[in-house]
N, C-alpha and C positions, 0 to 999 in steps of 0.2 A: 214515585212515578213508575208505572208498569208493574207494581207489586202484584196486582190481581192477575195480570197476564202471565207473569212469571210463575205464580202458584198454579195457574191452569195448565201451563206447559208441563210442570212436574207431575200434576195429577194425571194428565193424559199419558205421559210416558210410563208412569206407574201402572196405569190400567193396561197398557199394551204389554208391559213386562210380565204382569201376572198371567196373561194369556200365554205368552211365549214359554214361560217356565213350565207350564203344564204339558207342553209338547216336546221340550228339549230332550233329546236322546230317547224319546218315546214315539217319534213321528212315524206313522205308517207310510212306507215307500209309495203306496198306491195313492197317497194324498199329495204327492209332489209332482208337479208338472214343469215342463220346459217351455218358457215363453219364447225364447230363441235359443240357438245352440249354446249350451253351457250357461244359460241364464235361467235360474230356477225360481219357482214360486210354490208355496204350499198353503194348506189350510191354516197353518200357523200365522203366516204373513197376513192373510186376508182377515182372519179373526182378530188379530191384534190391531189392524188398522180400523176395523169396525168399532172396537172398544175405545180406541183413542179418539176417533171422530165423535162418538157419542159423548164422551167425557168433555171434550172441548166445546161441543155445542151446548152442553148443559151450562157451562160458564159464560160463553160468548156466542149466543145463537146468531148474531148478525155478521160474524166474521165468515169469510170464505174458507175453503179447504182445498188443498192439493195433496193427494196421497200417491205414493208410488204405485199402489195396486188399483185404486179406485178412480184415479183421475181427479179433475177439478170440479168444484161446485161453488156457486155463490160469488160473493164479493171478491174481485181480483185486486182491489186497491188495498185491502187489509185482509190477509188470509194466513191460515196455518199451513205450513209446508212440512209434511210428515214422511219419514221413512220408518215404517213400523218394525222393520227388521233389517238393519244394516249389517251385512255379513251373512246373507242367506245361505251361500254355499257352505260356509263354516258351520252354520246351524244344522243344515241337513246332514252334514258329515259327522256331526257330534263334536266338532272342534270348538273349545270353549272361548270364543272370541267373537262377540257380536253385541249389538246394542239397539236401543230405541232412540230415534232422533225426532225431536219436535221443535219447530221454530215458528215464530210469527214474523211476517214481513209486511211492510207497507210500501208506499211509493218511493221511499228513501232507502229501502233495503231492510236488513234484519233488525228487529225490535227486541225479540226475546229468543233465546236458544237454550234448549235442554238436551243433553245427551246422557242417557242412563244405561249403565252397564250393570245389569241385575246380578250377574254371576259374581262380580267382585264387590258389589255394593257401592259402586262409584256413581255419583251424580254430579255432572258438570253443568253449570248454570250461569247465564249471563243475561244482562239487559243493557240496552243501548245507553252509553254514557255512565253506567253504574258499576263497571268492573265485572269480574268473573269470579266464581267460587268453585271449589272442589269439596264436596261434602260439607258445605256451609262455611268453609274457610277460604279467605282470599287466595287467589292463585295468580301467578305470573309466569311468563315464558322464562326459559333458562337465561343464564348470563353468558352463554357461549359467544365469544367475540367474532368468530368467523367460520368459514367452511372447513378449514383444515382441522381435523380432529372432531368434527361434529358427528352427532348420533342422529341419523336421519330415518324417515319413513318414506315409503313410496307405495305405489299400487299400479297394477297393469291387468286390466280385464281382457278376457278372450276377445271382446268386441273392439279392441284397439285396431284390429285388422291392418289396413294400410298405414296406420300411424305407428305400427310397431318399430319399423326401422328408425324413425325419428326418436322414439323413446329409447330404444336400445343404444343408439349412438350417444344420447345424452347421459344415460346411465353409465356408459363407459368412461365419460369424462368426469363424472362425479365420484365414481367408485374409488379412485386412487387417493382422493382427498379426505373422504369421510372415515371415521374410525369404525363405523358400522352402518349398514343399511338394512332395514327390516321391511318385509312385505307381509303384513298380518291379515289383510283382507277385509278391513272395515274403515272406510274413509272418515266416517264420523268419529270413530275412536282415535284414528291417527291425528285428526285435528285437535281433539280433546287432549291428547297426550303431548302435542306441541304446546297447547295453552297452559298446561300444568308443569311444563319443564322436563318431562320425561324425554321427549324428542327435542332436538334443536331446530329441526326443519322438516319439511314434507313437500313432495312434488308428485303430481299425477296429471294425466291427460284424460279428457273425455268423461268427467264426472257428470252426474245429473244434479239438478238443483236440490233434490231431496237428500242427496248424499252430503252436501256441504252447507245446507241452509242454517243449521244450528251451529255446527263446528266452526264455521268462518267467524261468526260473532264471538265465540269463545276466544279464538285467537286474537281478534282485534281488541277485545276488552281486557285481555291479559297482557297487552303490550306488544303483540307480534305484528308482522307486516304480511300483507297478502297482495299479490298481483297475478295476472295471467302470465303465460310464457313469453309474452312480448313486453312485459313490464308495465302493462296498462291495467285498467280496472274492469276489463271485460270477463273476468273469471266466472261470474255467475251466469253469463250467457254461454260461454264456450265450454265451461267445465274444465278448462286447463288451468291448473292452480300451482303456484309456488309460494310457500309460506315459511316463516321461521322468525328467529330473533332479528333485531335490527342490524346485527352484524352478519348473521348467516344468510338471511334472505337475499340481499343484493349480490353476494358472491355466488350463491347457489343459482340465482337467475342468470348471472353472466356466464356461468359454466354450462347451463342448459342451452343458452342461446348460441354459444360458441360453435 
């Protein structure tokens, strides 16, 4: 089940990655624009999204599409959700940490998710009820039993604005308990790295649906837990996400809520 959709997601991500690799560290600054303050887009993002959309439409022409750059088209009950370049600021600065995220969602949530890191050759892939893989091998979240000594990821965009004090206070509570916290600048890769056991947990506020559409399924299918910052299942609507192993996530959530 979902084999064809999973293959299409990989093909779409690969099509986007091929475009992005032609631009990485070769991007003309004149082709970079600022959507809002410190939120950038370039010809690389737009070209990659066009390539992904064309590839997915070739496989499943009746499915809808939602892309970060181009917006929504077609069927909203079953549609691809795509971030053609997660980590745009990293990309335009030449920092080698970015990826392509392709997900398929229906009325029940994520069906298929693929996060492709072309610089490292990492392909993270999952389908609903069928587990998750890392470069074709089964992957699971780590065995970290709790928050104390956990290795965590987080993120904070400039657009946090008035939510920054809330985030900063929460970070101050988590910091003394974790053995390390990283902010690398790609939510999709952070989720993928929780799913494969590199990170033990991850938390962020204000993500967009395309940031987490594929990565959330990876974590779920790899045995992790996801809630919003209230401990509920509204994370896909709010973009406020707390995830980790079954031992880490509840303690991380309690620390954030405190």
